[in-house]
N, C-alpha and C positions, 0 to 999 in steps of 0.2 A: 349335087351335095346339099343344095339349099343355101339360103343367105347366111344362116348361122351355124353351118356345119363346121366341125373342127377339121383343119387341114390334115391330110394324110402325108407323112413324110418319113424318110428313113432316119435311122439313128444318126448317121453322119450329117444329113441335112439339118437335123435338129440341133446338133452341136454348132454347125455353121450359123444357124438362125440365132442361137443364143449369143454367139460372138458378135454378130451384126447388130443385134439389139443393144448389147452392152457398149459397143463402139459408138453407136448413134446417140445413146443416152448420156454418156459421160466422156468428155474429152480426156480424162485422166486414164482411161483404159488403153492399154497397148497390148498387142498380140505378136509374139515372136517365137523363134525357135528354128532349129535346123529343118529346112525344107518348107517353111511356112508359105512362101510365095511360089513354090515350085509348080510346074504344070499340073501335077496331080493333087496339089493342095492338101497334103497330109490326109490321104484317103478321102479327099473331097470335103474335109471339114473347114478348110480355109480358102476355098476357091473364090477368086475375085475380090477378096477383102482388101488386098493391097491396092488394086485399081480403084476401089470404092473409097478408101479412107486415107490412102497415101502411104509412102514408104517410111514416113516418120512414125507411124503408129502401127503398121503391120510390116514386119521385116524378117529377113533371114538372119542366122547367126552362124559363126564358124563351129566346127566340131570341137567344142571346148565346154563340156557340160558343167563342170564346176564353175568356170568363169561366168557362163551365161546365167547360172542360178544366182551367183553373187550379184550380177547386174540386176536381176529381178528383185532381190532383197533390198539393194540400195535404192532402186526406183520406187519400191513400195514405201520405204522409210521417207523418201522425198516427196510423197504425196500422190504417186501414180498407183494405178491398179493393174499390174502386169499379169498377163496370161502367157505362161511359158509352156511350150509343147516339146516333149521328148517323144520321138517317133517310136521308141521302145522303152518300156520300163527299165529294161536291162541297161540302157545307156545312162539313165539317171543315177545309177549306182555310183558313177564317178563324181556325183555331186552330193553325196551323203553328208559330208562335213558341213557344207553350207545349209543343207536342209535341217539336219539334226541339231547342230551347235549354234546356228544363227537364227534361221527362220522360226523354228519351233520354240526357242527359248527367249526370244527378244522381249516379248510382252512381260514374261515373268521376271527377267533380270532387271527391267527398268520400271518395276512397280506398276505395270499396266498403263503407263503413260504413252508408250509408243507401240503401235501394232504393225504387223507385216501382212497387209492384204494381198498376198501373192497366191495365185492359182497355178498349180503345176499339173498339166495334163500328161499322163503317162499311158501309152497305148500298149495293151497286152496282145500277145499272139499265141497261137498254138497250131500244131499240125503243119501240113504243107512243107515239111522238112526243115522247119526253122531251128530245131535242135535246142540243146541245153542252154545256150546263151542268148536266145532271142524269144523265149516262150515262158518266162517265169512270171508267176503271179505272187508277188511278195507283199500282199496286203497286210499280213500279220506283222511284218517288219515295221511298216510305217504306223500301223495302229498301236504299236508298242511305245511310241514316242509321245509323251505329254506335250501338248501345245499344237499338235497337228490334227486337222480334220482329215478323214479319209472317206471319200465318196466313191461308190461303185454302182452306177445306175444300170438297169436292165432294159428299159424301154426308151423310145425317142422322147416321149413327154417328160420322163424323169431326167433324161440327159439334159434337155433344155432347162427345165426348172431348177435342177440342182446346180448346173453350171452357172446360171445367173445368180443364184444365192451365194455360190462360192466367190464369184467375181466381186459382188457388192458386200460381202461380209468383211470382217476385220481380222480374221485369222488366216494363216497359211493353210491351203487345202491341197491335198493330193487327190487328183481327180483321175480315177482309173477307168479307162475305156477298153473294153474287150473288142478286138478286131472282128470277131465273128458276129458282133452285134451291129456293126456299121451299116449293114444292108437290111437289117430288120425294119419293118414298117409299122407305124402306129399313128393314131390320132394325136396331134400335138397342138396345143393352144397357141394362137398367134400372139404377138406382142410380148410384153414384159411378164412372162409367166414364171413364177418362182415357187419352189417347193422347199419348205424348211429343212435344213440339214439336221439329221438326227431323228427323223420320223419315218418309221417303216410303213409299208403298204400291204394291207391284207388282200391278196389277190383272189383267194378262194376261202370259203368258210365250211367247216365241218367239225364234228365232235369226236372223231376217232383218233386222229394223229395230228400233231403240230409239225409242219415241215418248214424249216427256216433256210433261206437261200439268199444268194446275191449274184449280181452280174449275169453271166451266161447261164449259170445253174438255175436261176429263177425261171428262165424259159424252158430249160430241160424239165424242171420240176412241174411247170405248168402242164406240159404234155403228160407227165406221169400221173399227176393228181387227177386230171380229167379222165385218164384211162382207167384208173382204179375206182373212180367214182361210179362208173358204169357197172362195177363189180360189187358195189355196196360198201365201199370204203370211203368215207367222207373226211377230208383233211382241211385243216387250216393251213393255208400257204402264205407265209410271211416273206415278202421281199424286203430285205433289210434296207436297201438303197444306200445306207450310210454304215460304214464299218466302225468308225470312231467319230462321234459318239454312237453307241449302240442304243437302240430303242428297247431298253429292258422292260418297260411297262407292257409293250405289245407282246414280247416273248413270254413273259411270266403270266400275263392274263390268259393267253392261249393255252399254255401248258397246264394251268390250273383247271382249265375246262376239259382238255383231252386226256391228260395224264400220260401222254406218250410224246416223245420228242425225237425227231430226226433232223440233224443239222448237216447241210451240204456246204462244203468248203472248196472253192476253186483253187486254193493253195495246197501246200503239202500238209500231211496229217499232223506230224509232230510239231507242237508249239503253235498250232494254227488257231484261227478265230473260232472254229467249231469247238475246240477243246475249252476255250474260255467261256463260251456260251453254256456248254454242258456243265462246267464247274459251277457256274453261277446258279444254274437251274437246280442242280442237285443240292446246293447249300441253302436255297431259299424255298424250293417247292417240293422238298423230299416227301412230305406226307401225301402229296397229291399224285405222285408218280405211280403208274401201274406196272412199270418195268424199267430196266436200265435204258437211259437215252443212248441213241446210236448216232454215228457220224459217217459220212462218206466224203473222202478227200482224195487228192492225188497221192500216190505212194511216195515214200521218202527216197526218191531217186530222181536224178535229172531226166528230163524228157529227151528221148532219142530223136535223131534226125531221120532214122529209118521208119517208114510207115508200118512195116511189119512188126516193129517193136513197140508201137504206140497203140496197137489194138488192146482195148481194155484199160489203157492208162488213165483216161479221163472218165469222170463220172458222167453217165448219160441217162436218159429217161428210163431205160429198161432196168438199170441198176437201182434207181430211186423207187420204181414201182415194186421191185422185189424186196427192197428193204422195208417198205411200208407193210408188205405182207408178213415179213418176219416180225415186225413190231406187234402186229395184230395176232400173230400165232396161227395164221392160215395162209395157204398159198394163193397168190394172185397172179393171173396170167400177165407176163411181161415180155415174153420173147418177141411178140409181134412189133414191139417198139424198136427193136434192133434192125428191122428190115428197112433199109434205105436204098434209094436209087442213085446214090453218090458215094464216093470214097468216105471212109470213116473219119479222115483227118481234114475235112472241109465242111463248112456249114450247109452247103447246098450246091447245086449245079451251076448257079450263077456266080459263085465265088471266083474272083479274078486274081487271087494270089495275095501274098502278104505285103506287097509294095505298091 
């Protein structure tokens, strides 16, 4: 690799690395949540941290989501920088009162004099029979709440950089981790590597179509965009990285260049983040649009436990490539992207299940 090569690590390792850096750097950082010190360490993201930093700073909590979130808010107001982990976003729904009425509003209600530097990790799942109550991506719900930051990284480097910025920021952050990304590998800078919250990443450049994505769909879009590039369709691919605040400058600059917009939403279609982006673009960039913006999102129905009923439920690379062709008004080959050597409801043959 060479003396100055950037280490290659998985998304899960990058999250753990960020937690280790934060715990080493500031004694005010605490890491806790259901299963934090368990043998599997929340999908490998907290392995060994309790042994390294002690049970006073890295610890388990009972199954009481509302209470443990209140503990985090109180700890943050008392001068600590808590990182709370919910092993499923769905479990965190029991703590919405604490998140929405306390954490999000505290700075506003007290004239900016007191902040709540609380980071709440929520892990998303899908497929593998997890069903309607263990597979929800409710990013739009949290993005609707003033006072919350909502972060949704797609790469290991972004996971580490954004998590460190969340921990050392002054606002409550909902940090959304997609379970299918935990095994993804990428170069990840060592040490205190931070990425500003609210800045998107332009993964690919092209003048034909603007594709906006986040989380797992940024990787699906990467496959699709590279596939159609070989067919003469060049796309700007914007990985949002942050859902609130959105990087409107990056989106609008790209749309004014391409005149065409495709937004990919890992949540449900109605009331989703994609609709918000399209509304803003049509109101501000109308004169530059060459056609109506399009979106791809999950249907307005819960995800089934049955694999036979989840065929086609999620947006995949082949759907994205076909939609790019529709925007350009010409067919693009996309069927080959659907040929996989593993079941449709797992990210790969090395996937070890949702727990």
